[in-house]
N, C-alpha and C positions, 0 to 999 in steps of 0.2 A: 735283416737283409731279406729282399724281396727277389724272387726269380719267378719268372713265367713258364719256366719248364719243370717236368716233375724232377723227383728227388733223385731219381737215378741217373739224371742228366750231370750230377757232380761226379758220379762214378766213372762214367763214360770220358769227362775231361780228365780226369786222373789216370785213365787206362789209356787215352790218347798220349798224356805226357810220359808214361811208362813205356809204350811201345816205341815212340820217337827215341827216346833216350836209349833203351836197349839196342834198337837197330843202330843207333849211331856208334855205340861204344862196345858193344858185344858181337856184332856181325861184321866180319871183314876182319883183317889185320890191324891191330892197334898196338903201340909202342907202350902205352899206358898200362899200369898193373898195380896191384895192392889198392892202397887207401886212395891213391889218386884217381884210380879207374872210377871208384865207387863216389868219392866227392865229386867228379864231373859230372857222371850219371845223375846225381841227385839235383846238382845245379841245372841241369838241363831238364830234367823232371818237373821241377818246381816251376821253371820259367813257362815250358809249354803248356802244363797244367793250367797255369793262371791264366795264358792268353787264351787257351780254349774256354776257360770259364767265364772271362770276359765277352766272348764272342756271343755268350747266352744272355748279355745285357742285364746283369744283376743291378738291384739298386738297394742304396744304403739309407736305413732309418737314422736321422740325425735328431737331436733336441737343439732347437734353438733359443736363445734367451735374447730378449730384445727390451731396451730400456727406453721408457717414453716420457716425457713431461706429463704432469697432472693437467688435463682439460678443465678449465674454470669457465662455466657461461654465464655472463654478466647481463640481466635483464633488467630492462626499465620500462616501468608502468607508464604510459604517456597518455592516459585516459584524461578525461577532461576534468575529472574530480582532482587529479593531481596539478594538471595545469593551472586550475583555479585557485591553488593553495599557495601558502608561502614559501613552499619548496619548489616552485614550478620551474626554477633556474638549475636544481640540482641536477648533476651528470655523473656518472659512472666513468667519464673518460679519463680522469685523473688516475683512478684506480687500475684502469686497463694499462694505462702507461707504466705504471709502476711495477705491474707483477708479469709483464709480457715477458722479461727474460726469464723468470723462474717458472712460470706456467705457460700451457697453452691458451692463452685468455680468447674468448669469443665473446664480443659485444654485441649485444642485439636489442633493439626497442621494440615493443609492442606494435606491430604494424597493424592491428585489427582495427575495429570500429572503434573510434576515441570516445564514442557516445554510449559505450557500455564494457565492461571490465570481465574479462574471463581469466582469472589467475590459473584455474585449472588447466587451461590450454596452454598458457605461456610455459608452465612448468612440464606438461607433457610433451612439449615439442622439443625438449633437450635431449640428446641422443644417449644412448646405454652408456657409451665409453666416458662419458662426463665423470670427473672426480668429485666435483663440487658445484653447487649454484649460488649466484648471487641476485636476490629479488630486490630491486628497490621499489616500493609500494607505498601506499596509504592503508593498504589491507581491505579496501572497498570493492567488494566483488559483487556483481549482479546479473552475471550469466553464467552456464556451463555448471559443472561439476564443483565439489567442495575441495578448495586446494589443499587443504589437511590429508584429505583421503590421497590425492594424486601424488604428494609429495610423500607421504609413507610408501607408496608403492615403487617410486624411483630407487630407493635404498641408497641414498648417496646425502650428505650433510647440505641443508640449505641455510644459507647466510642471508639474513633479511636486514634491509635498511629502511628503518621507519621514517615514512614523510608525512607530511599533512598535520593537521591539528586535531587532537583529542577533545578539545574543549568544547563545549555547546555553544553555539551562536544563535543570535537571533535571527529566526527565519520561519516561515510557513512554506509548505509544498505539497502539492499534489503528488502525494507517494505511490498511488497504485490505481489503477484503472481496471475495471473488468466489465466486458460486455461482448454479447455474440457478434461475430464480425458479419453475419448475415441476418438480415431481416426480410420479412414479406412484406410487400407493399400493402398500404392501407392499415397494417397493425402496428401495434406500439412494442418498442423492444426496451427491455430493462439496461440499466447501466448502474454500477455501484464504484463509487469514489472512496479513496482514503484521503484524509487531510491530515497532517501531522504538522505542528507548531511547537518552537522551542522558545522560551524567554519572551512569550507574548502574552501572559495573563492579563485579562482586564480588556483586551482589544476585541473587536468585532471585525468580520469581514464578510463579504456576500460572493457567494459561489454562483457562477452562471454559465449555461450551455446555450451555444448559439449554432447557428447553421450556417453553410457557406454565404448565404446571402446577408449574413448579419443579423437575422431574426432571432430573438432570444426566445428559446423553447422551455428552460427550467431557470429557476432562481430559488436560492435559499440562503438565509442569514446563518453565520456561524458565530459564537462567542466563546473565545478562547479561556477556558475556567481553569488552565493550569498552564505551568512553565513547560510541562512536558506533555502535551496535548495531543489527542488521535482521536479522530471519529469517522465512522463509515456514513456515506450519503447515498441514498438510493433515488433513482429516477427514472421516470419512462419517458421515453420520447417517440414522437410519431414518424413512422415511415410513409413520408407522402409522395416522394418521387423516387422513380425507379432508377437504377444504376449505382455507381459507387459515389457516396454522398460524404462530404466532409463536415466534421463538428469540432467546435473548439469550446475547451473548458477553461473559464478564467477565474482565478481567485484574487480578491483584493490585495494590493500591495501594503504592507503597515510601515510606516516609518522605522528607519533603520535595519531593515532587513538585509541579510547579507546577500542574498541573492533575489532577484526578480524574475528571472528565466524559469525558474520551478514552479511559478504561480500560473503558468499557462500551459496547456497540454491539447494537443490535436490528434483525432484519431478518425478513421474512416470505416464506414458500414456499408456494406453492398446490399442494396435494398433492390430484392429481386421481384419482378412481376411476375408470380407463377399463374397467374390467371391466363388461360387460353384464349385466344379470341376466335370465334365462329362468325364467318360471313353468311347471314342470311339472304340470299338472291331470290327475288320475287319477280315474277311476269307482271303482276299488277297488285294494288292494294287487295288485302285479304284479311280477316279476323284472325286467320290462322297464324299470322305473321305474329301479331303480340302475343298470342298464346305460346307460340315457340320460345320468342324471345325470354317471357317471364320465366318459363320452365328451364331454359338453358341457365339463366342467370340465378335460379334458385340454388346452384351450386356455386359457392364463391369463387371457385378456381377457373370458372367460365366467364366470357364476356362476349355479348352477342350483339352484333349490328346489322341493321337492316339496310339492303341496297337494292334499289329498283333497277331492273334490266333495263328501263328507257333512260335511266340517267347515266348507265354505263355507256349504253349506244351514243348518247349525246356528248359524253366527255364530261358530264357534270359532276359524276361520281368518281373519286379516287380509289383505287385498290391496289394492293400490293402483296401479292401472295404470299411473301416471305414473313408479312406481318400475322399470318392466320394460321391456325392448326387445322381448319376444315371448312367445308361449304355446305350449306343447305339450300337446296335448288328446289323451290316451290312454284309448281307449274311450269318449268323449264327442262329442256328448251319448249318453245311454244312456236306456234305459226308466226307471230308477230317478232320474236327475240329468238332466233334460231343459233346463234353464235354464243357459246359459253366455254370458249376456250381458255378464258381467263383463270377457270378454275383447274384447268389441267396440273396435274401434279398433286393436288390437295384431296384429302379424303373427302368423300361426297355422301350426303344423306338426301336422297330424292323424295320427295312428297309429290307422287302422281296425281294430278286432279283432272278437272274436266277441260282445262286449257292446254295440257301437255299435248305436244305434238308426239305420238306415239312413235311414228315413222322416224323421226329424227331421234327421239330417245333410244330406240333400238338399234340405231346405227352409231350409238356410244359404246356398245358391246359392253356393257356395264356389269353384265352377269345376269341380268334379267331382261327377257324381250315380252313384249304384250302383244299380241295378235287382236286387231281391234276386230270385233262381229258386227259393231252399229255403231252410230253415234249417241247411242242411248247410255245411262248410267245406270249402276246397281246401288242400292242402299244394304250396305253390308256389316255386320257387327264382327266383335272379334271372337275367336276361339283358341285357346292357348295350346300351345305343343311342347309337350314334355321332352321331345327329342332335340330340341335346342340346346347347344352346347357352348355358344360363343361368349354368353357372360348368363349371370344367374338372376331371374326374376323370381322374386317370393310368389308363394302359393295365394298369399293373401293380396298381393298387387295383383296377380293374374287374375284372380276371381273378380277384383273391384273394375278393370279393364273390360273383362266381358260383359260386365252390367252396364257399360256405357252405350249411348245411342249410336246409330249408324253413322258410318261414312259414306260419302258419295265418291264413287269409283267407276271408273271408264269401263264400258260393259267390253270384255275381250277375254282372251286365254293367254295364260303365262307360260313362258319357257325358261325354265332356270338354268343355267350352267352348273358344272359340278361344283361343289363348295358352297353353295347359297343354301342357308338354313333359314327355316321359316320359325318364326318365333310365335306370330299369330296367323292363322288363316282366316280368310272371308267366310262368314256364315249368313246364307241367306234364309231368313226365317230359323227354322230348326235345324237346316241342312248344313254340314260342312261340304263347302264346295271345293276344298282341296287347294283352292287357289291362295298365294300368299297376300295377306293383308300387311303385316309387317315381317320384313326379312333382312338378313345380312350376310356378308361374307368377308372373309380376310384373305382370300385367294389373290393372286397375282400382286401386282405392285402398288395398288391401291386398295384400303378398306373402303367398302361401301355399305350403306344400308338403304332400305326402301320402305316407304309407307305408301301402299295403293290406295289412296283415297285422300279426300279432303275433307274439312269440317272438324279439324283438330280442336278448335276453339270450342267446339260443344262437348267435346270429351272432358276437356279442362273445368268447364262451367258446371257440367252434371257431376264430376268429381267433388267438387267443392258442395254442391247441393246434397249428396249423399252422404259425405263424411266429415262435412265442416272444414275440409282442408284441399288443397291440390296435391297432395304428398303423392298418391298413386299416379297419375298422370305426370307430375314432375319427376318422380323416379324413372319411369319408364322413357321419358325424353332424356333425362341426364345420363341414362345407362346407354342408350343408343349414341348420343354424342360423345360419351367417354371412350366407348368401344371403337368408334369410328375414328376419333381424334388421336387414338393411342399411336398411330403409325408416325416413326421418328423420321425428320428428314435428316440426311446426313450431309453435312458441308464437306466438299472436297479439299476446300483448304482450310486448316484448324491452326489457331495460335494458342499456344499454351503458356500463360503467365499467370504469376502469383496474384492474389488482389492486392497485396502490400508487400513494399520491400522497406526494410530499416534506412534511414539516412547514413550514407557513407558504403552502404553495401553496393555490389555491382549487380545490378538488374540483369538476369538471364532469360532470355525468350526463346522458347523453341516453337517450331512449326512442324507440320505435318501435311502432306499433298498427296491426294488421290487420284489417280488417273479416272477415265469414265467407267472402267471395269472395277472402281473402289480397290485397287491396288496401290501400296505404298509407292510413290516414285519422287526423285529429287532433280530430275533433269532440267525442268525449268527453273529460271532465276526468281527469286522472290525478294522482293523489297518491302520496306516498312518506313511509313511517315510518322513520326512522334512530334505531338504538339502537347505544349504545357503552357502556363500562363506566360512564359517568356521564351518560349522555344520553339521551333520549328525546323526539323531535321531529319534528312533522309538516311537509310541505312540499308544494307544488302546482307541478307543472311547468307551464313557459310553453311556448306553442307556437311553433314555429320551422318556417318552411316546412310541409312535410307530416310533420312529426316533432315531437319535444317535447325541450326543454333544462331543465336545472336547476343553477344555480351554487349550491354550498353555501357556508356561509361556513367562515373558518378555522377547522379543527378542529385539536384536540390530538393528540399521539402515540396510537395504539392501534388496535384492530380494531373495526371498524363493519360492521353488518348491515343491510339494507335489505329492505323490502317495498313494491313499487309495487302499486295497485289501480286498478280502473276501477269506475264506478257499476254497470256490469253484471256485475261479478263476477270479471274477468279479473285475475290476479295473476303477479308476477314477483319473484323473490327472489334475493339474492345479497349479497355481503360485499366489502368493500375494506380496505386498511390505510392508515393514515398514518403513515409514517416519520420519524423524528428522524434525519435525516442529518447528523450534526456532523462535516460536513467541514473547517468552520473551526478545529475542535478538534483536528484531527490534526496540524496543523502551525502552531506558533506562534512561529517565528523568521521575522523580517520578511525580504523579498527587496528590499534598495535596489538591488542590481545591475539589477534587472528594472526599475526605475524609471529608473535612470541610462541605460538603455540606450533607454527609449523616449523620455528627452527628447533624448538625443543624436542619433537618427535621424530626430528631427521638427524639429531646430532649436531646441529649448527648453534649459532647464536644470533641474536637480534642486536643491530647497532642502530645508532642515530647518524644523521649527516655529519657530526664534528667527531666523530669516532672512526674515521676513515683508515688512520694510522694503525690502529688496533686490529682492523679488518684485514688491511694489508699485512701485517705480521702474521696472522691465522692462515691466510692464504699461501704465504711463502713456505710455511712450515709443511705443506702438504708434500707428503712422500712421494718419489717417481714411481712410476707404474713400470712392473716388470712382467713383459708378457712371455709365456713359454709355449712355444708349438712345436710341432713335429714337423720335418721336412725331409722329403725324400730325394736323394741325389744319385744319378748314375756312376757306377764305380769308375766309368772311363774318364770321369770329370774330376776324380781324387787324385791329386799329386802323388801323394804317398803310394798309392797302388802303382802307378807308372813308375815311380822312382825304384819302387821294390824290383819289378820286373827287368828294368835297365841294371840295377845293382846284379841281380842274378847272372843275367847275359855277360856283363862285363867281367864279373869274377870268373866265370868260366873262360872267357877269351884269355883273360890275363893268365891263368893257370896254363892254358894249353901254350900260349906264346911262351912263357917261362921256361917249360919243358920241351919245346922245339917243335911244335906242330900246330898249326893254325888251320 
């Protein structure tokens, strides 16, 4: 019994009953006496005390026993390895109908990807109140946890129905493939394949790998020397084109093979062009341009394109800032080419020479201003500054640069904004002018670097003469370019997608949209156009939190490209692949040993399809489950309590009526 009031509330209820009965029968004139008086007093005392106690809303604790039919989950493995076996037509529906009266039967088929089997996940999906499990499968699993471990953890018997054929069949298969799914453009990437063959001793086959265009990249002959044959083949493939690339592995099919589908395998590799593009804009042809291009490209991660300003002005040159990581401006802006707005938003390296229009250069507010003193030029050499901290140049490289011939610099006085650091200052003869020769800054929205002087081609030439290599000059230019190009451009619309999805899997894409302050928003609508070999479809993202989500339908195997757009013109493009991962066809021999182990370790048994009567009797012998739990009930709702109070009051009334006073 449970009561929300303190213990002395019971005493108060008894006191209330005693006072009520005492006042009723002992105060004033009453005709009752002797034993009748005390009996009537006791009856009224008990009735009033009980009613007062019920006003305290006491609760009664009760134990309840419930009987429930045992739940039996019937699971059918519908993977491709079962569908291609002789037992493909087998179903547990008949068993379900037979035991439905004695058991709480729940029949389910594996609704996962038919191209792979996760027996552990099938078992783990069974609720904890199940009394037994029936699993019809061929015992082949190629994904997820070990089903034996999962079955042991459930703590209930698992009865297995063994499907498929355990006999070896004449077949060769591409059993496994391992390779990095990301490769760098221009490099080779390794791939390792495992070929298994059964009952094909004495046969030969050719394994080949081709690209999407059908061009054969690798070929090797294989001799099956045993009836239970397995070998590993390694290959190195060239990454010649950027983007998601499709490759196909083919193994010749021998006469009598049970399946030809496992002799072909398709995989995708994302070839990334890690090289950053540098646009070298020039006011006019100059030997510095070739020197800069060679030095920039001495780093394999960079590619330099020389673009003449005259070609830009006449529309002969095409330039898209999104394709480049930075711009080198040689003698620009000049008197003949003043408009360099096409480089806005890109990190910039200025080579300030005799053709540079200093007034227009100063108007850029790049962090360095040069006040011209005359039309003359200075011949200046370099002096290294240890206070430079934006990147590290070794003492050996600094000494080599200081020994190089002078550059030709416009005569003037420099004014530097806060944050501009000098790597080399200009030296006139033996005097440090304290004017910048090579400087850089990371302040503001763009990184910039400056070389106040032209004639860099002489530096590269003399560096080779002094050390039989261009390494000192090339390292200086590479570090200047790497520092400047490090600025990351942040796209306001971003689509997040996997590089590849398994066939039968629902591809899910997510998108993020930033406003002009680079804060997440999902107010505008985001649409997506998806194209494939035979598909062109439009979709709309749904809002999810502060982002977007798009669940695509089941797509066939192939390469798909997408383009996401917003109403205000923001776009994001990319691609992904859907791979037909035929894991089921790589192994066709049933594993009944695994099924027998699952049953033995859980207290169940393994049956064959022709033993369903025995399995039916086994399941019908399962005992009902008795659940015992505690329930709390309000005393006011208990009929015995109310009947007792009514009985007390009725007995009192009858006695008083019988003795002549009501």
